[in-house]
Structures are given as C-alpha cells and as structure tokens.
N, C-alpha and C positions, 0 to 999 in steps of 0.2 A: 337415415338422414333426411330431413324435410327439404324438399326442393320441388321446383316446377318441372313437370314432365309433360311434354307435348307429343301427341300422336293423332292419327286420323281414326275416328270412330264412326263406323257406319257411314263413311263418305264425308264426314265433317271434321274440321280441325278442332281438337280438344286440348285444353291445357289444365292440368290438375296440380295443385300445390298441396303436397302431403308427404308423409314418410315414403320414400321411394322403395322401401322394402315391403310395404303393404302388398298383400296379394291382390292381383288384378280383379279377382272375383268381388272383393269387398269394395273396391273403388267403383266398379260398375254398378253394383247393387246399392250401396249406401251413399256414395258421393254423386253418382250420375243418374240414379233412379231407374236403372235398367234391370228389372227384376226377372227377366226371362232366363237369365243365366242362373242356374240353380246350385245351391250348396248340397252336396251329397255326402261323400265320405271325408272330405277335407284332406285327403292323402293323394289325390291325383289318380285314384284307382278305378273309380266308377264311371266317369265321363259325363256326369250331370252338369258339370261346370264348363264344358268344352266351348271354346270360342275359336275363331280363325284369326291367327296373327301372321301377317305376311304370307298368306296362302296356306299355312299349315294349321291343322287342328291342334290346339294346345289346351291344357288343363289350367283354367284360370285360378283355381284354388292353390296352385303351387307355382304360379308365375308371378314374380315380383313386378310391381309397376315399372321399375327402372328397365326391365327387359323389353318393354314395348315402346320405349322412347324412340320417336321418329318412324315408327312402323304403322301399318294399317291394322285395325282391329275390326272384326265383324262379329256382331252378336245376332241372336235370333231376331231382335227388333229391326235390324238393318237388312235382313233378307226379304226379298220380295218388294212390295211397295203397294201400289193401288191394287195389284193382283198378287196372288200367292206365287211364290217361286215354284218351279216345276217339282222340286223335291218336297216342298210343303204340300202341294196338291197330291202328289203320289202317296204321301203318308195318309192323307185323308181318304183317298181312293181305296187304299188297302186296309184302312182302319188299323194302322200300324202303331197304335198306342191304346192304353186303357186309362191309367191314372194321369198320364201325360208328364210326369215329373222328369223323366229321362229324355223326353222328346226333343227339347231344344238342343241338348248335347248330341243326340243321335243325328238330328238333321244337319247340324254344323259339321259333324264328322263326315257324314255322307257328302255334304257340299264340298268339303276340302278334297275328298277322294275323287269326286267327279270333275273337279277343276284340274286335278293332276292327271287323272285317268278317265277320260270322258266315256269310254265304253269298257268298263271293267268286266272281267269274268265273274261268275258267281263266287268262285274261290277267292278272288281278290276282294270282293265286297265283304265276304265273311271274315277274311283276315283283317281288313281295315276296321271293321266294326267289333272285333273280338273283345276289345277292352272296354266297351260301353255296355254297362249292365242295365237290364230291364227286369225289375222284380215281377212284373206282370206276365212276362214270358211271351212277348210279341215278336221275338226275333225273326221268326219265319216271315211274318208280314212285313217287317222292316226290310229284310233282304228283298222281298218282292217289290216293295215300294222303290227301293234304290234301283233295282233292275228296270222298273218302269221309267223312272226319271232319266236313266241312262239310255233308254231305248235298247237295252241289252237283252231282252228276252221276255219271259212270261210276265205279262201285265196282271194276270189273275192269280199269281202265287200266293 
C-alpha cells in the first residue's frame, strides 16, 4: 500500500511516499540516492545490503520500508563525517577489503556489534560477522580491523 513513511536517516528526518512493502534497499538506493548500500543476493544471506536500524544490523534487501517507520536508520554514508569512523579507519589500516563490494555491510555489521559489545572477544567478532560474505577472502583482515577498532587486541592481525 502506498503511504508516507517517516524515519531518521543518518541523523536527519526523512519522509518517503511509496509502497510501504518496498524493500528498504531500493528506497535507499533508488529514491534517496544512497548507493553505498549494495545489492548482493537479494535473499538476506550475504550481508552486502546491511544497514543499522534502531541499533541492530539488518538486511535492507529483506526489510520492508514499513518496518523502519519511526526508527533510526544508519547507512555507510552516515558513518563518520569530516573524519573516518574508527571502524572505517581500521578497515583501511588492515587493508580489510579488495573489491570493496561487501565492505559497507561488513563495516555496519561491525559497527552494530561494537555499539552493543564495545570490547568483544575474537570469538564474538567471528560469530557476529559469520553471515557476512566476502568473495575476496579478507575475513582474517576484517576480524583484525574490528579488533583494532574495539581496542580488543592485535592491531596487526
């Protein structure tokens, strides 16, 4: 059903009038021009489309717009500002990406983890990131980057 849906996006109030069953991914990319959120599998399995809604990492390809009404949504474009966020800097420091396609989803999943668990163990990091896929195989560097951002251990992993 077409209706107006209001939410906070990257710290700003947004109101979108469209079919409220449309997936958040397409509203972000097509209606709002935020292309950092990527389309991967379309089934909510790969994590490329991950955004943070109300503090939790969610798959925007399988989240209807109506589910974010009145909530806060954070995309990769909203992280950081004049300076990179600590998790973004850690990904750079660890070269935790190659093609970069999965990187926004990886970073936002890590961000949500660190917001909930500021000093996770390596095992908690691995568990939190387990459903985010990277075809380039940079998972070890991604874990090291998250450890650095958390101040939880080996900065050079």
